C-alpha positions in Angstrom: 129.2 -90.3 65.7 132.1 -90.2 68.0 130.6 -88.8 70.7 128.1 -91.5 70.8 131.0 -94.5 71.5 131.5 -94.3 75.0 128.1 -94.2 75.8 127.0 -97.4 73.8 128.0 -99.8 76.4 125.9 -97.4 79.4 123.1 -97.6 76.9 122.7 -101.2 75.7 123.4 -102.3 79.6 120.8 -100.2 80.6 118.3 -101.2 77.8 118.9 -104.4 79.0 118.9 -103.9 82.8 115.6 -101.8 82.2 113.9 -104.4 80.1 114.9 -107.2 82.4 113.5 -105.5 85.7 110.3 -104.0 83.6 109.7 -107.9 82.6 110.2 -109.0 86.2 108.1 -106.4 87.9 105.3 -107.0 85.6 105.6 -110.9 86.2 106.0 -110.4 90.1 103.2 -107.9 90.4 100.6 -110.2 88.4 101.9 -112.9 91.3 101.2 -110.4 94.1 98.1 -109.2 92.9 96.5 -112.7 92.7 98.0 -113.7 95.9 96.6 -110.9 97.4 93.2 -111.3 96.3 93.3 -115.2 97.4 94.1 -113.9 100.7 91.5 -111.1 100.7 88.8 -113.8 99.6 89.9 -116.2 102.4 89.8 -113.2 104.9 86.4 -112.7 103.7 84.9 -116.1 103.5 86.5 -116.7 107.4 84.4 -113.3 108.5 81.4 -114.0 107.0 81.7 -117.7 108.7 82.3 -115.7 112.2 85.9 -117.1 112.3 87.5 -113.8 112.4 86.4 -110.4 112.6 88.1 -107.4 110.5 88.3 -103.8 111.6 88.1 -102.5 108.0 88.2 -99.1 109.1 91.6 -99.0 110.9 93.3 -100.8 108.0 92.1 -97.9 105.8 93.0 -95.6 108.8 96.4 -97.1 108.7 97.1 -97.8 105.0 95.9 -94.4 103.5 98.7 -92.0 104.5 100.9 -94.0 102.2 98.8 -93.2 99.1 98.5 -89.4 100.2 99.8 -86.9 96.8 102.9 -85.9 99.2 104.0 -89.3 99.7 103.6 -90.4 96.1 105.5 -87.3 94.7 108.5 -87.9 97.2 108.7 -91.5 96.1 109.0 -90.5 92.4 111.5 -88.0 93.0 113.6 -90.1 94.7 112.8 -92.3 91.5 114.0 -90.1 89.3 116.8 -88.8 91.1 118.2 -92.3 91.1 117.5 -93.1 87.5 119.0 -89.9 86.3 122.4 -89.8 88.7 124.1 -91.5 85.0 122.1 -90.1 82.1 122.9 -92.6 79.4 122.6 -95.7 81.4 119.3 -94.3 83.3 117.6 -92.7 79.9 118.4 -96.5 78.6 116.9 -98.0 81.5 114.0 -96.2 81.6 112.6 -97.3 78.0 114.3 -100.6 78.9 111.8 -100.8 81.9 109.1 -99.1 80.0 109.4 -102.0 77.4 109.7 -104.9 80.0 106.5 -103.9 81.3 104.6 -103.8 78.6 105.9 -107.2 77.4 105.8 -108.9 80.6 
C-alpha cells in the first residue's frame, strides 16, 4: 500500500474539485436552461404579436455545424486529453464530477 501514498493528495483534491465542478455545472446548467426557455418564450410572444421577425432557418443553419459529429468528437478528445494529463488527479476528478452532476 506504500505505492499509493504519493497519490492520496492528488486523488483527494481531484475528487473534491471534480465534485465541486460537477455540482456547479449542474446548478448553472439548470439556470441557463430556465433562462434560455424564458428568452425563447419572450421571443415567440413578441414574434406572434408582430414586434419582431425570427429567421429560424438561418438560426438552424448557423447553429447546426456546432453539433456535427466531428465537432463533438474533437471537443470530447480535447476534454479527455486534459483530464488524463495527470492521471491520478484526472481519474478522481472525473469520478467526483460524475458524483457532483448526480447530486446537484
